[in-house]
C-alpha positions in Angstrom: 126.7 -24.4 4.6 125.9 -21.6 2.5 122.1 -21.1 2.2 122.6 -20.4 -1.4 123.2 -24.1 -1.9 119.5 -24.9 -0.9 118.5 -22.9 -3.7 120.5 -24.9 -6.0 119.4 -28.2 -4.4 115.9 -27.4 -5.2 116.7 -28.6 -9.0 118.4 -31.7 -7.8 121.3 -33.2 -6.0 124.2 -30.8 -5.6 127.9 -31.4 -4.5 130.0 -28.6 -2.9 133.6 -28.8 -2.2 135.1 -26.4 0.4 138.7 -26.1 1.7 142.2 -27.4 0.5 144.5 -30.0 1.4 143.8 -32.1 4.4 140.9 -29.4 5.3 139.1 -29.9 2.2 135.3 -31.0 2.6 132.7 -32.1 0.2 129.1 -31.5 1.1 126.2 -33.3 -0.7 122.5 -31.9 -0.8 119.9 -34.3 -1.8 116.1 -32.7 -2.0 113.1 -34.6 -1.1 110.0 -33.6 -3.0 106.3 -33.4 -2.2 104.1 -36.0 -4.1 101.4 -33.4 -4.9 103.1 -30.4 -6.3 106.8 -31.8 -6.7 108.2 -29.1 -4.4 111.3 -30.0 -2.0 110.2 -29.9 1.5 113.3 -31.7 3.0 117.1 -31.9 2.2 119.6 -34.7 2.9 123.0 -33.1 3.9 126.2 -35.2 3.8 129.7 -34.0 4.6 132.8 -35.9 3.4 136.4 -35.1 4.4 138.8 -35.6 1.5 142.5 -36.9 2.3 144.1 -37.2 -1.1 142.9 -36.9 -4.6 142.4 -40.6 -5.6 140.8 -41.2 -2.2 139.0 -38.2 -2.6 137.7 -39.2 -6.1 136.8 -42.7 -4.8 135.0 -41.4 -1.8 133.2 -38.8 -3.8 131.9 -41.6 -5.9 130.9 -43.6 -2.9 129.6 -40.6 -1.4 127.6 -39.8 -4.2 126.4 -43.3 -4.8 125.4 -43.6 -1.0 123.9 -40.3 -1.1 121.7 -41.0 -4.1 120.8 -44.4 -2.8 120.1 -42.8 0.7 118.0 -40.0 -1.2 116.0 -42.7 -3.1 115.4 -44.6 0.0 114.5 -41.7 2.0 112.5 -40.4 -0.7 110.7 -43.7 -1.4 110.0 -44.2 2.4 108.9 -40.5 2.7 106.6 -41.0 -0.5 105.2 -44.3 0.9 104.4 -42.5 4.1 103.1 -39.5 2.4 101.0 -41.8 -0.1 99.8 -43.9 2.9 98.7 -40.7 4.9 97.4 -38.7 2.1 95.5 -41.7 0.2 95.0 -44.9 2.1 94.2 -43.2 5.4 91.3 -41.0 4.1 90.0 -44.1 1.9 90.2 -46.2 5.0 88.5 -43.5 7.1 85.9 -43.3 4.4 85.4 -47.1 4.2 85.2 -47.2 8.2 82.6 -44.6 8.2 80.5 -46.4 5.4 80.5 -49.6 7.4 79.4 -47.8 10.7 76.7 -46.1 8.6 75.9 -49.5 7.2 75.7 -50.9 10.7 73.2 -48.1 11.6 75.4 -45.6 13.4 73.9 -42.8 11.6 76.0 -40.2 13.8 79.2 -41.2 12.1 81.2 -38.8 10.0 84.3 -38.9 8.4 86.7 -36.9 10.9 89.8 -34.8 10.4 90.4 -31.9 8.0 89.0 -32.6 4.4 91.0 -31.8 1.5 89.7 -29.9 -1.8 90.4 -32.9 -4.0 88.0 -35.7 -5.2 88.3 -37.7 -2.1 87.5 -34.7 -0.1 84.5 -33.9 -2.1 83.4 -37.6 -1.6 84.0 -37.5 2.1 82.1 -34.2 2.4 79.3 -35.6 0.2 79.2 -38.7 2.4 79.1 -36.5 5.6 76.3 -34.4 4.1 74.4 -37.7 3.1 75.1 -39.1 6.6 73.5 -35.9 8.1 70.5 -35.9 5.9 70.2 -39.6 6.5 70.2 -39.0 10.2 67.9 -36.2 10.2 65.7 -38.1 7.9 65.7 -41.3 10.1 65.4 -39.1 13.2 62.2 -37.3 11.6 60.7 -40.7 10.4 61.4 -42.1 13.9 59.5 -39.0 15.4 56.8 -39.5 12.8 56.6 -43.3 13.6 56.3 -42.5 17.4 53.6 -39.9 16.6 51.8 -42.3 14.2 52.1 -44.9 16.7 50.5 -42.4 19.1 47.8 -41.4 16.7 47.1 -45.1 16.1 46.7 -45.7 19.6 44.4 -42.7 19.9 42.5 -43.9 16.9 42.2 -47.3 18.2 41.0 -46.0 21.4 38.6 -43.6 19.7 37.4 -46.5 17.3 36.9 -48.6 20.4 34.8 -45.8 22.0 33.1 -45.0 18.7 32.3 -48.7 18.2 30.8 -48.8 21.7 28.9 -45.6 21.1 27.7 -47.0 17.6 26.6 -50.1 19.2 24.7 -48.3 21.9 23.3 -45.8 19.3 22.4 -48.6 17.1 20.4 -50.3 19.8 18.7 -46.7 20.5 18.0 -46.5 16.8 16.6 -50.0 16.7 14.3 -49.1 19.6 13.5 -45.9 18.0 12.9 -47.4 14.6 10.6 -50.0 16.3 8.6 -47.1 17.9 8.5 -45.2 14.8 7.2 -48.4 13.0 4.6 -48.8 15.7 3.7 -45.0 15.3 3.7 -45.2 11.4 1.4 -48.0 11.5 -0.9 -46.4 14.0 -0.7 -43.1 12.1 -1.3 -44.9 8.8 -4.5 -46.7 10.4 -5.6 -43.3 11.8 -4.9 -41.5 8.4 -6.9 -44.4 6.8 -9.9 -44.0 9.2 -9.8 -40.2 8.7 -9.8 -40.5 4.9 -12.7 -43.0 5.4 -14.4 -40.5 7.6 -13.7 -37.5 5.2 -15.0 -39.5 2.5 -18.0 -40.3 4.3 -18.4 -36.6 5.4 -17.8 -35.5 1.7 -20.3 -38.0 0.6 -22.9 -36.6 2.9 -21.9 -33.1 2.1 -22.0 -33.7 -1.8 -25.6 -35.4 -1.4 -26.8 -32.4 0.4 -29.3 -30.2 -1.6 -27.8 -27.2 0.1 -24.4 -25.6 -0.7 -22.0 -25.9 2.3 -18.6 -24.3 2.3 -16.1 -23.2 5.0 -14.0 -19.9 4.5 -11.3 -18.9 7.0 -10.7 -15.5 8.3 -8.2 -14.8 5.6 -11.1 -15.5 3.1 -9.8 -18.9 1.8 -12.2 -21.8 1.0 -11.3 -24.9 3.2 -14.2 -27.0 2.7 -17.0 -27.3 0.1 -19.5 -29.7 -1.5 -20.7 -30.4 -5.0 -23.8 -28.3 -4.6 -21.6 -25.3 -3.8 -19.7 -26.0 -7.1 -23.1 -26.1 -8.9 -24.4 -23.0 -7.5 -21.2 -20.8 -7.8 -20.1 -22.3 -11.1 -17.0 -23.9 -9.9 -15.5 -27.3 -11.4 -17.5 -30.2 -10.5 -16.9 -31.4 -6.9 -13.6 -29.6 -6.2 -11.7 -30.1 -2.9 -9.7 -27.2 -1.6 -6.5 -28.9 -2.6 -7.8 -29.1 -6.2 -8.4 -25.3 -6.5 -5.4 -23.4 -8.0 -6.0 -20.6 -5.7 -8.7 -21.0 -2.9 -9.2 -17.3 -2.2 -12.5 -15.7 -2.7 -11.4 -13.2 -5.1 -9.8 -15.8 -7.4 -12.6 -18.1 -7.5 -15.5 -15.7 -7.9 -16.5 -12.4 -9.8 -15.7 -9.4 -7.6 -19.5 -8.9 -6.9 -20.0 -12.4 -5.6 -16.7 -12.4 -3.8 -17.7 -9.0 -2.1 -21.2 -10.4 -1.1 -19.6 -13.4 0.6 -17.0 -11.3 2.3 -19.6 -8.9 3.5 -21.7 -11.7 5.3 -18.5 -13.4 6.6 -17.2 -10.1 8.0 -20.3 -9.6 9.8 -20.4 -13.0 11.4 -16.8 -12.4 12.6 -17.4 -9.1 14.0 -20.8 -10.3 15.8 -19.8 -13.9 16.5 -23.3 -15.0 16.1 -25.1 -16.6 13.2 -26.6 -14.6 10.2 -29.2 -15.4 7.7 -29.2 -13.4 4.6 -30.6 -13.4 1.3 -28.2 -13.0 -1.5 -28.5 -12.6 -5.3 -25.4 -13.9 -7.5 -25.2 -14.0 -11.4 -25.9 -17.4 -13.0 -25.8 -17.8 -16.7 -27.8 -15.1 -18.4 -29.9 -14.4 -15.2 -29.6 -14.3 -11.5 -30.0 -16.8 -8.7 -31.5 -16.0 -5.2 -29.6 -17.9 -2.2 -30.9 -18.0 1.3 -27.4 -18.1 3.1 -27.0 -19.1 6.9 -23.6 -18.3 8.0 -22.1 -19.2 11.7 -18.8 -18.9 13.3 -16.3 -21.8 13.7 -14.0 -21.5 16.9 -10.8 -23.0 17.8 -10.0 -24.7 21.3 -9.2 -21.3 22.7 -12.8 -19.8 21.6 -11.2 -17.9 18.6 -13.1 -17.6 15.4 -11.0 -19.1 12.7 -13.4 -19.7 9.9 -17.2 -19.0 9.0 -19.2 -22.0 7.6 -21.9 -21.1 5.2 -25.2 -23.1 4.2 -26.7 -21.7 1.1 -30.2 -22.8 -0.3 -31.2 -21.9 -3.8 -34.5 -20.2 -3.4 -34.7 -18.9 -6.9 -37.6 -21.2 -7.8 -39.4 -20.7 -4.4 -39.1 -16.9 -5.0 -40.5 -17.3 -8.6 -43.3 -19.3 -7.4 -44.0 -17.0 -4.6 -44.0 -14.1 -7.0 -46.3 -16.1 -9.3 -48.6 -16.8 -6.3 -48.6 -13.0 -5.6 -49.1 -12.4 -9.3 -51.9 -15.0 -9.8 -53.5 -13.4 -6.6 -53.2 -10.0 -8.3 -54.4 -11.3 -11.5 -57.5 -12.9 -10.0 -58.0 -9.7 -8.3 -57.6 -7.8 -11.4 -59.7 -10.4 -13.3 -62.6 -9.9 -10.9 -62.2 -6.2 -11.1 -61.9 -6.2 -14.9 -65.0 -8.3 -15.1 -67.0 -6.0 -13.0 -65.7 -2.7 -14.6 -66.0 -4.3 -18.1 -69.6 -5.1 -17.6 -70.4 -1.7 -16.1 -68.4 0.2 -18.9 -69.5 -2.1 -21.8 -73.2 -0.8 -22.0 -72.4 3.0 -21.6 -69.7 2.6 -24.1 -72.0 1.0 -26.7 -74.5 3.7 -26.2 -71.9 6.3 -26.7 -70.7 4.7 -29.9 -74.5 4.4 -31.1 -75.5 7.7 -30.4 -72.4 9.3 -31.9 -72.9 7.3 -35.1 -76.5 8.6 -35.3 -75.2 12.3 -34.7 -72.6 11.7 -37.4 -75.0 10.6 -40.1 -77.0 14.0 -39.6 -74.4 16.2 -38.4 -73.0 19.2 -40.5 -69.4 19.3 -41.6 -67.8 21.3 -38.5 -69.1 18.8 -36.1 -68.1 15.6 -38.2 -64.5 15.4 -37.2 -65.3 15.5 -33.5 -68.0 13.0 -33.6 -65.6 10.7 -35.6 -63.0 11.2 -32.8 -65.6 10.3 -30.2 -66.2 7.2 -32.0 -62.6 6.2 -32.5 -61.9 6.8 -28.7 -65.0 5.1 -27.5 -64.1 2.1 -29.8 -60.9 1.9 -28.3 -62.4 1.9 -24.8 -64.5 -0.9 -26.1 -61.4 -2.8 -27.3 -60.0 -2.4 -23.7 -63.2 -3.7 -22.2 -63.1 -6.7 -24.5 -59.6 -7.5 -23.7 -60.4 -7.3 -19.9 -63.3 -9.7 -20.4 -61.0 -12.1 -22.3 -58.3 -11.8 -19.7 -60.9 -12.5 -16.8 -63.0 -15.2 -18.6 -62.6 -18.7 -17.8 -62.8 -20.5 -21.0 -64.7 -23.8 -21.1 -63.5 -24.8 -24.5 -62.0 -28.2 -24.5 -58.3 -29.1 -25.7 -58.0 -30.5 -28.9 -55.2 -31.4 -31.6 -53.9 -28.2 -33.1 -52.0 -28.1 -36.5 -49.5 -25.3 -36.2 -49.0 -24.9 -39.8 -52.5 -24.4 -40.4 -52.7 -21.7 -37.4 -49.7 -19.9 -38.5 -51.1 -19.6 -42.2 -54.6 -18.3 -40.9 -52.8 -15.8 -38.4 -50.6 -14.5 -41.1 -53.6 -14.1 -43.6 -55.1 -11.8 -41.0 -52.0 -9.5 -40.4 -50.2 -10.1 -44.0 -51.6 -6.8 -45.2 -50.5 -4.7 -42.2 -47.0 -6.4 -42.4 -46.7 -5.9 -46.3 -47.9 -2.4 -46.1 -45.3 -1.4 -43.5 -42.5 -3.1 -45.7 -41.8 -6.1 -43.4 -40.5 -9.4 -44.8 -42.0 -12.5 -43.4 -40.3 -15.9 -43.3 -41.9 -19.2 -42.2 -39.8 -22.1 -40.9 -41.5 -25.5 -40.1 -39.7 -28.5 -39.0 -40.5 -31.5 -41.2 -43.0 -33.9 -39.8 -44.1 -31.3 -37.3 -46.8 -33.1 -34.9 -49.9 -31.5 -33.7 -50.0 -29.8 -30.3 -52.5 -30.1 -27.5 -54.4 -26.8 -27.1 -57.4 -24.5 -27.8 -57.2 -23.3 -31.4 -58.8 -19.8 -30.7 -56.5 -19.0 -27.7 -53.4 -20.2 -29.5 -54.3 -18.0 -32.4 -54.7 -15.2 -29.9 -51.3 -15.7 -28.7 -49.8 -15.7 -32.2 -51.5 -12.5 -33.3 -50.5 -10.7 -30.1 -46.8 -11.7 -30.9 -47.2 -10.9 -34.5 -48.6 -7.3 -33.4 -45.8 -6.7 -31.0 -43.3 -7.6 -33.8 -45.0 -5.1 -36.3 -44.8 -2.3 -33.8 -41.1 -3.0 -33.1 -40.2 -3.3 -36.6 -42.1 0.1 -37.3 -40.4 1.8 -34.5 -37.0 0.8 -35.9 -37.8 1.9 -39.4 -38.8 5.2 -37.8 -35.3 5.4 -36.0 -33.2 3.8 -38.8 -34.7 4.5 -42.2 -33.8 1.9 -44.7 -33.0 -0.8 -42.2 -34.1 -4.4 -43.0 -37.4 -5.3 -41.3 -37.8 -8.9 -41.2 -40.2 -11.2 -39.1 -39.7 -14.9 -38.7 -42.4 -17.4 -37.7 -41.1 -21.0 -36.8 -42.3 -24.0 -35.3 -39.7 -26.7 -34.3 -40.0 -30.0 -32.6 -37.6 -30.1 -29.4 -35.7 -32.9 -28.0 -38.0 -33.3 -25.0 -41.1 -33.9 -27.6 -42.2 -30.6 -27.2 -43.0 -27.9 -29.9 -41.5 -24.4 -29.8 -43.5 -21.7 -31.5 -41.2 -18.7 -32.0 -41.7 -15.1 -33.3 -38.5 -13.4 -34.0 -38.2 -9.8 -35.5 -35.3 -7.5 -36.2 -36.9 -4.6 -34.6 -35.5 -2.3 -31.6 -35.4 -4.8 -28.9 -36.4 -4.5 -25.2 -34.2 -2.9 -22.7 -32.5 -5.7 -20.4 -33.9 -3.9 -17.1 -37.4 -4.0 -18.6 -37.6 -7.7 -19.7 -38.8 -9.0 -16.4 -41.7 -6.5 -16.5 -43.0 -6.9 -20.1 -45.3 -9.9 -19.2 -47.1 -8.0 -16.2 -50.6 -6.8 -16.6 -51.0 -3.1 -18.0 -47.1 -2.9 -18.6 -46.4 -1.5 -21.9 -43.5 0.2 -23.9 -45.9 1.4 -26.5 -47.5 5.0 -26.4 -50.5 4.9 -24.3 -52.9 5.4 -27.3 -51.4 2.4 -29.2 -51.4 -0.5 -26.3 -53.2 -1.6 -23.1 -50.4 -3.6 -21.6 -52.4 -6.8 -21.4 -51.4 -8.7 -24.8 -48.2 -10.3 -23.4 -49.8 -10.9 -20.1 -52.7 -12.6 -21.7 -50.3 -14.7 -23.9 -48.3 -15.9 -21.1 -51.5 -16.8 -19.3 -52.7 -18.7 -22.1 -49.6 -20.6 -22.9 -49.2 -21.6 -19.0 -52.9 -22.8 -18.8 -51.9 -25.0 -21.9 -49.1 -26.6 -19.8 -46.4 -24.8 -21.8 -43.6 -22.2 -21.0 -43.6 -18.7 -22.2 -40.3 -16.7 -22.6 -39.2 -13.4 -24.1 -35.5 -12.3 -24.6 -33.5 -10.1 -26.9 -31.7 -11.7 -30.0 -28.0 -12.4 -29.2 -26.4 -11.8 -32.5 -28.4 -8.7 -33.5 -31.2 -6.3 -32.8 -34.7 -7.7 -32.2 -36.6 -10.0 -29.8 -37.4 -13.7 -29.8 -40.8 -14.5 -28.3 -41.3 -18.2 -27.5 -44.2 -20.5 -26.5 -43.3 -24.1 -25.7 -46.4 -26.4 -26.2 -46.9 -29.9 -25.5 -47.6 -32.5 -28.2 -51.2 -33.9 -28.6 -50.9 -37.5 -27.1 
């Protein structure tokens, strides 16, 4: 067979005759094509011997028919086999794999080589899906196992926890019961403590002395109502009510410094101390007698100082007045004796000087006149001493202050008007009469007017053109007493001299103009009438306000 025949047979069935006569042969090639790409992969080969021409033709036709039929049969069979192998077997294998997967055999895969067609893609996808499904199921199974283990652990833990909770609940119930009992006991104790504190505070607040407790850091821990009154704090404060319990925040610097000084001394010595302190109060000062003693804790350390302060201002004033009364009594006795001893010689000096003045020549007259003036001044001092020391036996009577003021002004009006002083009189309507001795009350008013005139004259000297005004007023007070006041617009009195101006022989006037007995006598007269005498500077301007408070006639 010629190899070239195979190339020709690729296009279809070919017949080739070879030889002549009896040796003539006929060859038939029939290609078998592949189903996918229509390429011949097998050839059917027939060889026929030709005897004669007719026979040869007949045989050729038969040979062609048989060859064609055989080629068709073989081709169909091969095609069927190929189709079965190429299509049905992969589909069957795929179906088998799906059934096994459906049965739960997740390790099933489509075996064999997979083609690059749609079925191969489907098989690869199925294998991938099976692989993913197997991995997912494996992972889920592992997670299920782990979760079961976790659930078992949680169950065991819950059981243990429940047991612990039950045990702890029982413990808590026991503790709550104990706490309830303790709270009830503590509430009862606190109630008893509050009641005790209230009782203690009540006792402290009703004490006439100021009681306060200050710790080593100078903070107030305890105080009573009297403490608040003496030191000017809000009424009955408790340490909790104080915005800042430190001494420096509660008191002026000088008061805080005085308290700290006493407390520091007690802390340093560890022993009680009693001191006399002076603190500001209103427009004046208060004198306190303070006893401070240390407070110790259970270890014996000083943690605070307790102070008990008593207001002795009135006692000190009474003591001073007692001393003053004794001094005045002594001065009165001395004055009476001196006055009687001096009075007669002075009268003789005045009389003889007057006789000499009547007959004296001109050069001697000024000296004699000066002798008479100075002797009369001495006589005036003697009369004042006698008036100061004399016990007046005049009976008390109703005194009309309006008439008393009018009579007194008539005696001094000329001097006041000559000095340019404007005089105002202010009387309350329906002013009642007062209980007193008219001559002595007039002496008081004349002394006050004389002092006012001196102060106004001094101001005119210092400040030319200043308004000079003197106001005399009598008003009825709410306590049914009458206040007799003399107010001037003069120079005023220095604050440090105010406590001294009513002392005997103390004067701010030049020595030739005053004896220092006028205000002292006036105060003694007013107090002898059961009244009060005071002297202070005017708040809103220059000047002095002198006041005598007198009882109303019954």
